[in-house]
C-alpha positions in Angstrom: 6.1 2.0 -10.4 9.6 3.5 -9.7 9.3 2.3 -6.1 8.4 -1.2 -7.2 11.4 -1.3 -9.6 13.7 -0.3 -6.7 12.4 -3.2 -4.7 12.6 -5.9 -7.4 15.7 -4.9 -9.4 18.5 -7.3 -8.8 21.9 -5.6 -8.4 24.9 -7.6 -9.5 28.1 -7.6 -7.6 29.8 -5.9 -10.6 27.3 -3.1 -10.5 27.7 -2.5 -6.8 31.5 -2.5 -7.0 31.4 0.0 -9.9 29.1 2.3 -7.9 31.4 2.2 -4.9 34.3 2.9 -7.2 32.4 6.1 -8.3 32.3 7.2 -4.7 28.8 6.0 -3.9 28.0 4.9 -0.4 26.4 1.4 -0.9 25.3 -0.6 2.1 23.4 -3.9 2.2 20.6 -4.3 4.7 18.0 -7.1 4.7 19.1 -8.0 1.2 18.2 -4.4 0.1 20.9 -2.4 -1.7 20.9 1.1 -0.1 22.6 4.1 -1.7 23.0 6.4 1.3 25.1 9.3 -0.1 22.5 11.9 0.7 22.1 10.6 4.3 25.8 11.1 5.3 25.5 14.8 6.4 22.2 14.0 8.2 23.2 10.9 10.2 23.2 11.9 13.9 25.9 9.3 14.7 28.3 10.8 12.1 29.4 9.8 8.6 32.2 7.5 9.6 29.9 5.0 11.2 28.2 4.6 7.7 31.5 4.6 5.8 32.7 1.6 7.7 29.7 -0.3 6.4 30.1 0.5 2.7 30.2 -2.6 0.6 29.1 -4.8 3.5 26.0 -6.6 4.6 25.3 -4.4 7.6 22.0 -6.0 8.5 22.9 -6.9 12.1 24.7 -3.6 12.8 21.9 -1.5 11.5 19.2 -3.4 13.3 21.0 -3.4 16.6 21.6 0.4 16.6 18.3 1.7 15.3 14.6 1.6 16.3 11.9 0.1 14.2 10.7 3.5 13.1 14.2 4.4 11.8 14.5 1.1 10.0 11.3 1.8 8.1 13.0 4.9 6.6 15.7 2.8 4.9 13.4 2.0 2.0 13.7 5.5 0.6 17.4 4.9 -0.1 16.9 1.5 -1.8 18.1 1.1 -5.4 17.6 -2.6 -5.7 18.2 -5.9 -4.0 20.6 -8.8 -4.0 20.1 -12.5 -4.4 21.7 -15.1 -2.2 24.5 -14.6 0.3 26.5 -11.4 0.1 30.3 -11.5 0.2 31.5 -8.4 1.9 33.9 -5.9 0.3 36.5 -4.2 2.4 35.1 -0.6 2.8 37.1 2.2 1.1 37.7 3.9 4.5 39.5 0.7 5.5 41.6 0.5 2.4 39.3 -1.4 0.1 40.0 -1.1 -3.7 37.2 -1.0 -6.2 37.2 -1.2 -10.0 35.3 1.1 -12.2 32.6 0.1 -14.7 35.1 0.4 -17.6 37.6 -1.8 -15.8 35.0 -4.4 -15.0 33.7 -4.5 -18.5 37.1 -5.9 -19.6 36.8 -8.9 -17.2 34.8 -12.0 -18.1 32.2 -13.4 -15.7 34.4 -16.4 -15.0 37.5 -14.3 -14.2 35.5 -11.9 -12.1 34.0 -14.7 -10.0 37.5 -16.2 -9.6 38.9 -12.8 -8.5 36.2 -12.4 -5.9 36.9 -15.8 -4.5 40.7 -15.1 -4.4 40.1 -11.8 -2.8 38.0 -13.3 0.1 40.5 -16.0 0.6 43.3 -13.5 0.9 41.4 -11.4 3.3 40.1 -14.1 5.6 43.3 -16.2 5.7 46.7 -15.1 6.7 49.8 -14.8 4.6 52.6 -17.1 5.5 55.1 -15.6 7.8 58.1 -16.9 9.6 58.1 -17.3 13.4 59.2 -14.1 15.0 62.8 -14.4 16.0 62.3 -11.6 18.5 58.9 -11.6 20.1 57.8 -14.4 22.3 54.0 -14.8 22.4 52.5 -13.6 25.6 50.6 -16.0 27.9 47.5 -16.7 25.9 44.5 -14.9 27.2 42.5 -18.1 26.7 44.4 -19.6 29.6 42.0 -18.3 32.2 38.8 -18.1 30.0 36.1 -20.0 31.7 34.6 -21.4 28.6 37.4 -22.8 26.6 41.2 -23.4 26.6 43.2 -23.3 23.4 46.9 -23.4 23.0 48.4 -21.1 20.4 49.5 -22.7 17.2 52.9 -21.0 17.1 55.5 -22.1 19.6 57.6 -19.6 21.5 61.2 -19.2 20.7 64.0 -20.2 23.1 66.0 -17.8 25.2 69.1 -18.8 23.1 67.4 -17.5 20.0 66.5 -14.3 21.8 70.1 -13.8 22.8 71.3 -13.9 19.2 68.6 -12.3 16.9 69.2 -12.5 13.2 69.0 -8.7 12.8 65.4 -8.7 11.7 63.9 -5.6 10.1 61.2 -3.7 12.0 58.4 -4.7 9.6 59.4 -8.4 9.5 59.3 -8.6 13.2 55.9 -6.9 13.5 54.5 -8.9 10.6 55.5 -12.1 12.3 53.9 -11.1 15.5 50.7 -10.1 13.7 50.6 -13.5 12.0 51.2 -15.3 15.3 48.3 -13.5 17.0 46.1 -14.2 13.9 46.9 -17.9 14.0 46.0 -18.0 17.7 42.6 -16.4 17.2 41.8 -18.6 14.2 42.5 -21.7 16.4 40.4 -20.3 19.3 37.3 -19.1 17.5 34.9 -20.8 15.1 35.9 -21.2 11.4 35.4 -18.2 9.1 33.9 -20.4 6.4 30.4 -19.2 5.3 28.5 -22.2 6.8 30.0 -21.6 10.3 29.5 -17.8 10.2 25.9 -18.1 8.8 25.0 -20.5 11.6 26.3 -18.0 14.2 24.3 -15.2 12.6 21.2 -17.3 12.5 21.4 -18.2 16.2 22.2 -14.6 17.0 19.1 -13.4 15.3 17.0 -16.1 17.0 18.4 -14.8 20.3 17.3 -11.3 19.4 13.8 -12.6 18.9 13.9 -14.3 22.3 15.2 -11.2 24.0 12.3 -9.1 22.6 9.8 -11.8 23.5 11.0 -11.7 27.1 10.6 -7.9 27.3 14.2 -7.2 27.9 14.1 -4.0 25.8 11.5 -2.6 28.1 12.9 -0.3 30.8 11.6 -0.5 34.3 11.9 3.1 35.4 10.9 2.7 39.1 13.2 -0.1 40.0 15.9 1.1 37.7 16.2 4.8 37.3 14.1 5.5 40.5 16.9 4.1 42.6 19.5 5.8 40.4 17.9 9.2 40.9 17.8 8.7 44.7 21.6 8.0 44.5 22.2 11.1 42.4 20.3 13.5 44.7 22.0 12.0 47.7 25.4 12.7 46.3 24.4 16.2 45.2 23.0 17.0 48.7 26.2 15.7 50.3 28.3 17.9 48.1 26.2 21.0 49.0 26.3 20.2 52.7 30.0 19.8 52.7 30.6 23.0 50.8 28.3 24.9 53.1 30.1 23.5 56.2 33.5 24.4 54.8 34.6 20.8 54.2 35.9 21.7 50.8 38.1 18.6 50.2 35.5 16.3 51.5 32.9 17.8 49.1 35.0 16.7 46.1 34.3 13.0 46.9 30.5 13.0 46.5 30.7 15.3 43.5 33.1 13.0 41.7 30.9 10.1 42.6 27.9 12.0 41.1 29.8 12.5 37.9 30.8 8.9 37.8 27.2 7.7 38.2 25.7 10.2 35.8 28.0 9.0 33.0 26.2 5.7 33.0 22.9 7.3 32.3 24.5 9.4 29.5 25.7 6.1 28.0 22.2 4.6 28.3 20.4 7.6 26.8 22.9 8.0 23.9 22.1 4.4 22.9 18.4 5.2 23.1 18.2 2.7 26.0 16.1 4.8 28.4 12.9 5.8 26.6 13.8 4.4 23.1 12.7 7.8 21.7 15.4 9.5 19.8 14.6 13.1 20.8 13.9 12.4 24.5 17.0 10.2 25.0 19.2 12.6 23.0 18.1 15.6 25.1 18.5 13.6 28.3 22.1 12.6 27.3 23.1 16.1 26.3 21.6 17.7 29.4 23.3 15.4 31.8 26.6 15.3 29.9 27.0 19.0 29.2 24.9 20.9 31.8 25.8 18.6 34.7 29.2 17.2 33.8 30.9 19.5 31.2 31.2 16.7 28.6 29.8 16.5 25.0 27.3 13.7 24.5 27.3 14.3 20.7 31.1 13.9 20.5 30.8 10.7 22.5 28.1 9.3 20.3 30.0 10.2 17.1 33.1 8.4 18.5 31.3 5.6 20.3 29.3 4.5 17.3 32.5 3.9 15.3 33.9 2.0 18.3 31.0 -0.3 18.3 31.4 -1.2 14.6 35.2 -1.6 14.4 35.9 -2.6 18.0 39.6 -3.0 18.8 40.8 -2.2 15.3 44.1 -0.3 15.8 43.5 1.8 12.6 39.8 2.5 13.1 38.7 2.3 16.7 39.2 5.6 18.5 38.7 4.0 21.9 42.0 2.2 21.7 44.0 5.0 20.0 45.9 6.5 22.9 49.4 7.1 21.6 51.8 8.4 22.8 50.6 7.2 26.2 49.3 3.7 25.6 49.7 1.0 23.0 47.7 -2.2 23.5 49.2 -4.0 20.5 52.5 -4.0 18.6 50.6 -2.6 15.6 51.0 0.9 17.0 54.8 0.6 16.5 54.1 1.0 12.7 53.0 4.7 12.6 49.4 3.7 11.9 47.0 6.2 10.3 43.7 6.6 12.2 40.7 6.7 9.9 38.7 8.3 12.7 41.1 11.1 13.7 42.4 11.4 10.1 46.1 11.6 11.1 49.0 9.3 11.5 49.6 8.1 15.0 53.4 8.5 15.2 55.4 6.1 17.3 57.8 8.9 18.1 60.4 9.5 20.8 57.7 10.3 23.4 55.7 7.2 22.6 58.8 5.0 22.8 59.4 6.2 26.3 55.7 6.2 27.5 54.8 2.8 26.1 57.7 1.1 27.8 56.3 2.2 31.2 52.6 2.1 30.4 51.8 -0.6 32.8 53.0 1.7 35.6 51.3 4.9 34.3 48.0 3.3 33.5 46.1 4.1 36.7 47.6 7.6 37.3 46.6 8.6 33.8 43.1 7.1 34.3 42.8 9.5 37.3 43.1 12.5 35.0 41.4 11.1 32.0 38.3 13.3 32.4 40.3 16.3 31.4 40.9 14.7 28.0 37.2 14.2 27.6 36.8 18.0 28.1 39.3 18.6 25.3 37.7 16.2 22.9 34.2 17.6 23.6 35.4 21.2 23.1 37.1 20.2 19.8 34.0 18.6 18.5 31.7 21.5 19.4 33.9 24.5 18.6 35.1 23.1 15.3 31.5 22.3 14.4 32.1 18.6 13.7 28.5 17.7 14.5 25.8 17.1 11.9 24.7 20.4 10.3 21.5 19.0 8.7 18.6 16.9 9.7 17.0 16.3 13.0 20.3 16.9 15.0 21.2 20.2 13.4 20.5 22.2 16.7 22.3 19.8 19.0 25.5 21.8 18.8 23.9 24.9 20.0 22.2 23.1 22.9 25.6 21.7 23.9 27.3 25.1 23.6 24.8 26.5 26.1 25.3 23.5 28.3 29.1 24.1 28.3 28.6 27.7 29.4 26.2 26.6 32.1 28.5 24.0 33.5 31.6 26.1 33.7 29.5 28.9 35.2 28.1 26.8 38.1 31.2 24.6 38.6 34.1 26.7 37.5 32.9 30.1 38.7 30.3 29.6 41.5 31.7 26.5 43.1 35.5 26.5 42.5 36.2 30.2 42.4 33.5 31.8 44.6 32.8 29.1 47.2 36.2 27.6 47.8 38.9 29.9 49.3 42.6 29.6 48.5 44.4 28.3 45.5 45.5 25.0 47.1 42.0 24.2 48.3 40.7 24.9 44.8 43.4 22.8 43.2 42.8 19.8 45.5 39.0 20.0 45.1 39.3 20.0 41.3 41.8 17.2 41.2 40.1 14.9 43.7 36.6 15.4 42.1 38.1 14.4 38.8 40.2 11.5 40.2 37.1 9.9 41.8 35.7 9.3 38.2 38.8 7.1 37.4 36.8 3.8 37.9 34.7 4.8 34.9 37.7 5.1 32.7 39.2 1.9 34.0 35.9 0.2 33.3 35.8 1.4 29.7 39.3 0.3 28.9 39.0 -2.9 31.0 36.5 -4.4 28.6 38.7 -4.1 25.5 42.4 -3.6 26.3 43.1 -7.2 27.1 41.1 -8.6 24.1 42.0 -9.4 20.6 43.1 -6.7 18.2 43.6 -8.9 15.1 41.7 -8.4 11.8 39.9 -11.6 11.0 38.7 -10.4 7.7 35.4 -9.4 6.2 33.9 -12.9 6.5 33.8 -12.7 10.3 30.2 -12.2 11.5 29.2 -9.2 13.7 28.4 -11.3 16.9 31.7 -13.2 16.7 33.7 -10.1 16.3 32.0 -8.4 19.3 32.6 -11.4 21.5 36.2 -11.8 20.3 37.1 -8.1 21.1 35.1 -7.6 24.3 35.1 -9.0 27.8 32.6 -8.9 30.6 33.3 -8.4 34.3 31.8 -10.7 36.9 30.6 -9.0 40.1 27.9 -9.5 42.7 24.5 -8.0 41.8 24.6 -5.5 44.7 27.7 -4.0 43.1 26.1 -3.4 39.7 25.6 0.3 40.5 29.4 0.8 40.8 30.0 -0.6 37.2 26.8 1.0 35.8 26.1 -1.7 33.3 29.6 -1.5 31.7 30.5 -4.7 33.4 28.3 -6.4 30.8 30.2 -4.8 27.9 30.2 -7.9 25.7 26.4 -8.2 26.0 26.0 -4.5 25.4 28.1 -4.7 22.2 25.8 -7.5 21.0 22.6 -5.6 21.9 23.5 -1.9 22.6 19.9 -0.7 23.1 19.0 -3.0 25.9 18.5 -1.0 29.1 21.4 -1.6 31.5 19.2 -2.8 34.3 18.2 -5.8 32.1 21.7 -6.8 31.1 22.2 -9.2 34.0 19.1 -11.2 32.8 20.3 -11.0 29.2 23.7 -12.4 30.3 22.3 -15.9 30.9 20.8 -16.0 27.4 24.1 -14.8 25.8 26.0 -17.5 27.7 23.7 -20.1 26.3 24.2 -18.7 22.8 28.0 -18.8 23.2 27.9 -22.4 24.3 25.7 -23.3 21.4 27.9 -21.7 18.7 31.2 -22.5 20.4 32.4 -18.9 20.8 34.5 -18.3 24.0 32.7 -15.9 26.3 35.3 -13.8 28.2 34.2 -13.3 31.8 36.6 -12.2 34.5 36.3 -10.8 38.0 37.2 -7.1 38.4 40.6 -7.9 39.9 41.4 -10.6 37.4 40.3 -8.4 34.5 42.6 -5.6 35.7 45.4 -8.2 35.9 44.8 -9.2 32.3 44.9 -5.5 31.2 48.1 -4.8 33.0 49.6 -8.1 31.7 48.7 -7.1 28.1 50.2 -3.6 28.6 53.4 -5.0 30.2 53.7 -7.5 27.3 53.5 -4.7 24.7 55.9 -2.7 26.8 58.3 -5.6 26.7 57.9 -5.9 22.9 58.7 -2.2 22.6 61.9 -2.7 24.6 63.0 -5.7 22.5 62.2 -3.9 19.3 64.3 -0.9 20.4 67.2 -3.2 21.3 67.0 -4.9 17.9 67.0 -1.6 16.1 70.1 -0.5 18.0 71.7 -3.8 17.0 70.9 -3.2 13.4 72.2 0.3 13.5 75.4 -0.8 15.2 75.9 -3.5 12.6 75.5 -1.0 9.8 78.0 1.4 11.3 80.5 -1.5 11.8 80.2 -2.3 8.1 
């Protein structure tokens, strides 16, 4: 009887808001109201992925990331259901404010309905802001989009205006730029009204059914991973032969290539895209990442799940939070607080220097980016940030053993015992790590040049993914080099599809985009890199102009 009550009880918006105000973690899935407080310490993907869904209808996000068996378990957390269309709250982790039951009792039904309407209008629409007197808009990224060309609604300022700025404050300049980019995105993408977004969601779910019907979730192991394994063992054999022959520098190249290729399988397995079995894929991802490559698959999953949910959000997406080295939006000039890292990203003196030259340092930093992955993995494992309960409780210990194993065979037996001389060892280590740079370029390539604006809680999941992610066009024979990451927009829409099926899925997604009028960003590898460097150069230019304006303001204050 209690289970029946949970399924039939209608939860009002007031009740849900008051529960969240009390600190409860309430998520809406398939019109079911789930209270998932007790699941937070058990969730293998970390608690932050859940916290970003609090107060939201997370039906599409939950379905895309979980197997049918996992979805069946959600009923145990159900406390009721909703009627009609749900209007999303801003989750507490993102700054959403919620009223307690006592506060809500003082508000009439009419006033409450009106306040909810006003709240969503303020979130989904921009506040009025004057045209920036300092920052010119960059060349619109839509200019070379294959699907659609839209001109920004805001006009650029003249060079005369730039020569004589009206001493703007830092925040007014940044706010104006933010408004400018928001207006551009609102003109470029479908309307945020409920009818338009519901149509996108409906078509998106129909596409999911078609993908399943065509068997695109089924992995072809022989034609897919059979060829991959042949490539892996060839690279491993070449590494061993070169070391045995004393060609120590040459040996670094096939080893780096092996790490580069293995990372793609880690990515597949961590998304349960290989066998679709949680334990099998998790063990496969951890074994390859830790024992073969010295990286933490569990750290990656914890971080990557958040990235998939809040893609390109400066405050929330760890995959674009690279201060003091990179800033892909002027928003990082504001000393933003990262909800993932739980610290304020300071736009300090070092950042002010590095950001202004970031389009020159981008590729050199990508060549040593693997060292940062070691650091992040060690931090995650040694500080015991992994789930301590549930089915993943033992993953930390499995990864600890893997780290010891990796640094024993690579650090001790290969680098120290096999390679003579300090310079040979240094060159071997640096080259083997630099060879993995295309992986890091590929990861950032898919997002750095795309939108970072916040379109509000009314934006649908598929539109947000397509707005913040680009695909890379390449010939089919070169797919092995990109490892499926060239289909990043498609992967963000359907993260559990095996990568060897993404090319077939691409045609279906293109049809979907045409049908719902969402621009599909598709660039060649060279053009995509140009877009990224162009974005970074533009932000570097904004940083230089802002610094000059601040010096002008200070000089004016001193003069007075």
